[in-house]
C-alpha positions as CSV (number, residue, x, y, z in Angstrom):
1,M,70.2,83.9,-81.9
2,P,72.7,81.4,-83.5
3,K,71.4,79.4,-86.4
4,T,70.1,76.0,-85.3
5,L,71.4,73.3,-87.7
6,V,69.0,70.9,-89.4
7,I,70.3,67.3,-89.9
8,A,68.6,65.1,-92.5
9,H,68.2,61.7,-90.7
10,R,69.1,59.1,-93.3
11,G,69.0,61.8,-96.0
12,D,65.8,63.3,-97.4
13,S,63.9,60.1,-96.6
14,Q,60.4,61.4,-97.2
15,F,61.2,61.8,-100.9
16,A,63.8,59.1,-101.7
17,P,64.8,55.8,-100.1
18,E,66.6,56.2,-96.8
19,N,70.4,56.0,-96.8
20,L,70.7,56.0,-100.6
21,I,72.5,58.5,-102.8
22,P,69.2,60.1,-104.1
23,A,68.1,60.8,-100.5
24,F,71.5,62.4,-99.7
25,A,71.6,64.4,-102.9
26,S,68.1,65.7,-102.3
27,A,69.0,66.7,-98.7
28,V,72.0,68.6,-99.9
29,A,70.0,70.3,-102.6
30,K,67.3,71.4,-100.1
31,G,69.8,72.9,-97.8
32,A,70.3,70.4,-95.0
33,D,73.1,71.5,-92.7
34,A,74.2,67.9,-92.3
35,I,73.2,64.4,-93.4
36,E,73.1,61.5,-91.0
37,F,73.7,57.9,-91.9
38,D,75.0,54.5,-90.6
39,V,78.1,52.6,-91.6
40,H,78.8,48.9,-91.5
41,L,81.7,46.6,-92.5
42,T,81.1,44.0,-95.2
43,K,82.6,40.5,-95.3
44,D,85.3,41.8,-97.7
45,N,86.2,44.7,-95.4
46,Q,84.4,47.5,-97.3
47,L,82.5,50.3,-95.6
48,V,78.8,50.5,-96.6
49,V,76.0,52.9,-95.7
50,H,72.8,51.1,-94.4
51,H,70.7,51.4,-91.3
52,D,69.8,47.9,-90.1
53,Y,72.2,45.2,-89.0
54,Y,70.0,42.6,-90.8
55,L,68.7,42.7,-94.3
56,G,65.1,42.5,-95.3
57,R,63.3,45.7,-94.4
58,T,64.5,47.8,-97.3
59,E,65.9,45.2,-99.7
60,N,65.3,41.8,-101.1
61,G,67.9,40.1,-98.9
62,R,68.1,38.3,-95.6
63,G,70.7,37.8,-92.8
64,F,73.4,39.9,-91.2
65,I,74.9,42.6,-93.4
66,G,78.4,41.7,-92.3
67,D,78.1,38.2,-93.9
68,Y,77.9,39.7,-97.4
69,S,80.5,41.1,-99.7
70,L,80.1,44.6,-101.2
71,A,79.3,43.1,-104.6
72,E,76.6,40.9,-103.1
73,L,75.1,43.8,-101.3
74,Q,75.1,46.0,-104.3
75,A,73.4,43.3,-106.3
76,L,70.3,43.6,-104.1
77,D,67.2,45.7,-105.0
78,I,67.5,48.3,-102.2
79,G,65.2,51.1,-103.6
80,G,62.3,49.3,-105.1
81,W,60.4,49.1,-101.8
82,F,60.0,52.9,-101.9
83,S,59.2,53.4,-105.6
84,E,59.9,51.7,-109.0
85,D,61.8,54.9,-109.8
86,F,64.6,53.8,-107.4
87,K,64.7,50.0,-108.2
88,N,68.2,50.2,-109.7
89,E,69.8,52.1,-106.9
90,K,72.7,50.4,-105.2
91,M,73.8,50.3,-101.5
92,P,76.3,53.2,-101.3
93,T,79.8,53.0,-99.8
94,L,81.0,55.6,-97.3
95,S,83.2,57.1,-100.0
96,N,80.2,57.5,-102.2
97,V,78.4,59.6,-99.6
98,L,81.4,61.7,-98.6
99,D,81.9,62.5,-102.3
100,I,78.2,63.6,-102.6
101,G,78.4,66.0,-99.7
102,K,82.0,67.2,-99.5
103,G,82.1,71.0,-99.4
104,K,78.3,71.2,-99.4
105,T,77.1,69.9,-96.1
106,R,78.3,68.2,-92.8
107,F,78.1,64.6,-91.9
108,E,76.9,62.7,-88.8
109,I,78.2,59.2,-89.1
110,E,76.9,56.5,-86.9
111,L,79.2,53.5,-86.5
112,R,77.6,50.1,-86.3
113,C,80.6,47.8,-85.8
114,P,82.3,47.9,-82.4
115,T,86.0,47.3,-83.4
116,L,89.0,49.5,-83.5
117,P,90.1,48.4,-87.0
118,F,86.6,49.4,-88.2
119,L,86.9,52.8,-86.5
120,E,90.4,53.3,-88.0
121,K,89.2,52.4,-91.4
122,V,86.3,54.9,-91.2
123,I,88.6,57.7,-90.0
124,G,91.0,56.9,-92.7
125,E,88.3,57.6,-95.3
126,I,87.4,60.8,-93.5
127,N,91.0,61.9,-93.6
128,R,91.4,60.9,-97.2
129,F,88.4,63.2,-98.2
130,G,89.7,66.0,-96.0
131,V,86.4,66.5,-94.2
132,A,87.3,66.0,-90.6
133,N,86.1,69.5,-89.6
134,D,82.6,68.6,-91.0
135,I,82.2,65.3,-89.2
136,E,80.5,64.1,-86.1
137,I,81.0,60.4,-85.1
138,T,78.2,58.7,-83.1
139,S,77.7,55.0,-82.2
140,P,75.5,52.8,-80.0
141,H,78.8,51.2,-79.1
142,I,79.9,54.0,-76.6
143,P,83.3,52.5,-75.7
144,L,84.3,52.9,-79.4
145,L,83.8,56.7,-79.1
146,H,86.5,56.8,-76.4
147,Y,89.1,56.2,-79.1
148,V,87.9,58.7,-81.7
149,K,90.2,61.5,-80.5
150,K,93.1,59.1,-80.0
151,I,93.1,58.5,-83.7
152,N,92.2,62.0,-84.9
153,V,92.1,64.7,-82.2
154,G,90.1,67.1,-84.4
155,L,87.1,64.9,-84.8
156,R,83.8,65.5,-82.8
157,S,81.9,62.7,-81.3
158,G,78.4,62.5,-79.9
159,I,76.5,60.3,-77.4
160,F,72.8,59.3,-77.5
161,F,70.9,59.6,-74.2
162,N,67.4,58.4,-73.4
163,S,64.8,59.6,-70.9
164,Y,65.8,58.9,-67.3
165,P,64.5,55.7,-65.6
166,G,61.5,56.2,-63.3
167,W,63.6,56.0,-60.1
168,M,66.0,58.8,-61.2
169,D,65.2,62.5,-60.8
170,A,66.2,65.1,-63.3
171,A,69.1,66.5,-61.3
172,L,70.9,63.2,-61.1
173,G,70.1,62.3,-64.7
174,Q,71.5,65.6,-65.9
175,Q,74.7,65.1,-63.9
176,H,75.1,61.6,-65.2
177,I,74.9,62.9,-68.8
178,I,77.6,65.5,-68.1
179,D,79.8,62.9,-66.4
180,W,79.4,60.5,-69.3
181,M,80.3,63.2,-71.8
182,R,83.5,64.0,-69.9
183,L,84.4,60.4,-69.4
184,V,84.2,59.6,-73.1
185,D,85.6,63.0,-74.2
186,A,82.6,63.6,-76.4
187,Q,81.4,67.0,-77.6
188,V,77.7,66.5,-78.8
189,V,74.9,65.6,-76.4
190,H,72.0,63.9,-78.1
191,I,68.8,64.1,-76.1
192,P,65.1,63.4,-76.8
193,H,62.6,66.2,-76.6
194,Q,61.5,65.1,-73.1
195,L,64.9,66.2,-71.8
196,I,65.1,69.5,-73.6
197,E,64.9,72.1,-70.8
198,R,66.3,75.6,-71.0
199,K,68.4,75.5,-67.8
200,F,69.8,72.1,-68.7
201,I,70.8,73.3,-72.1
202,E,72.4,76.4,-70.6
203,N,74.3,74.1,-68.2
204,L,75.5,71.9,-71.1
205,H,76.6,75.0,-73.0
206,E,78.6,76.1,-69.9
207,H,80.4,72.8,-70.1
208,N,81.1,73.6,-73.8
209,F,78.9,70.8,-75.1
210,I,76.9,71.0,-78.3
211,V,73.2,70.1,-77.7
212,H,71.4,68.0,-80.3
213,G,67.7,67.4,-80.3
214,A,67.2,63.7,-81.3
215,N,64.8,63.0,-84.2
216,L,62.3,65.8,-83.8
217,E,59.4,65.2,-86.2
218,D,56.6,67.3,-84.8
219,M,56.3,71.0,-85.6
220,D,55.6,72.0,-82.0
221,E,58.5,69.9,-80.7
222,M,60.8,71.7,-83.2
223,K,59.6,75.1,-82.2
224,V,60.0,74.4,-78.5
225,A,63.4,72.9,-78.8
226,I,64.8,75.7,-81.0
227,S,63.4,78.3,-78.7
228,K,65.1,76.7,-75.7
229,G,68.5,76.9,-77.3
230,I,69.5,73.6,-78.9
231,D,72.3,73.8,-81.4
232,Q,71.1,71.3,-83.9
233,F,68.5,68.6,-84.4
234,S,67.9,65.5,-86.6
235,T,64.6,64.9,-88.4
236,D,62.9,62.8,-91.1
237,K,60.9,65.8,-92.1
238,L,63.6,68.0,-93.7
239,E,61.4,70.5,-95.5
240,L,59.2,71.1,-92.5
241,A,62.3,71.4,-90.2
242,I,64.0,74.0,-92.4
243,E,60.8,76.0,-92.7
244,V,60.2,76.0,-88.9
245,R,63.9,76.9,-88.2
246,D,64.0,79.7,-90.7
247,T,60.7,81.2,-89.6
248,L,61.9,81.2,-86.0
249,M,65.3,82.6,-86.9
250,S,63.8,85.4,-88.9
251,S,61.4,86.4,-86.1
252,T,64.3,86.9,-83.7
253,T,66.4,89.1,-85.9
């Protein structure tokens, strides 16, 4: 049974503030196979790592992140909400995070700005660090993913899918997922636990797609998804996920 990869969603966010260097460093140290994070473009054309489009949830700021310069963003208290120990942490840049993980882990990068210059800038950083083989590009802006391989043919991309609407049966929903993947030339199918079925996963594998379980937080969900053959999954509960994965892997060898 191939090893199922565990992806630390926003880093090791149970033990350090999400999307900050301590969270990513902790995830790498604990053996995460990949770290997931989001990238935005600042007012002065810099690439920063942060989840929300608008400030205020995890920092003492307000407004759209793209209306701020890098210096203005890095002046904010972005870690104090989690613990006083992280009060002096700064919002990281994409290069900061790539530098932390290069040669040690893989990266799932979610793009939050729907423009080609932004995509080209992100891929330029990926190429500069020489980590293209360790990257998966995702985005809520699906048309952006169509251009990933046009800029760097070696990069993987992934699409998020939700549960089917009530009027759609599973057969049609599964076919639509496969058709979308082909249309965008994506490689990684991100599906919630409700859509994780053995025959569907086998079908996706027959089409040479990588199957990703999206944000699995419950032990039973993890066990079921791994046993049904997913290739990787993201989680906020990194230590639990690694323990569950390693226990299942050892029981099948």
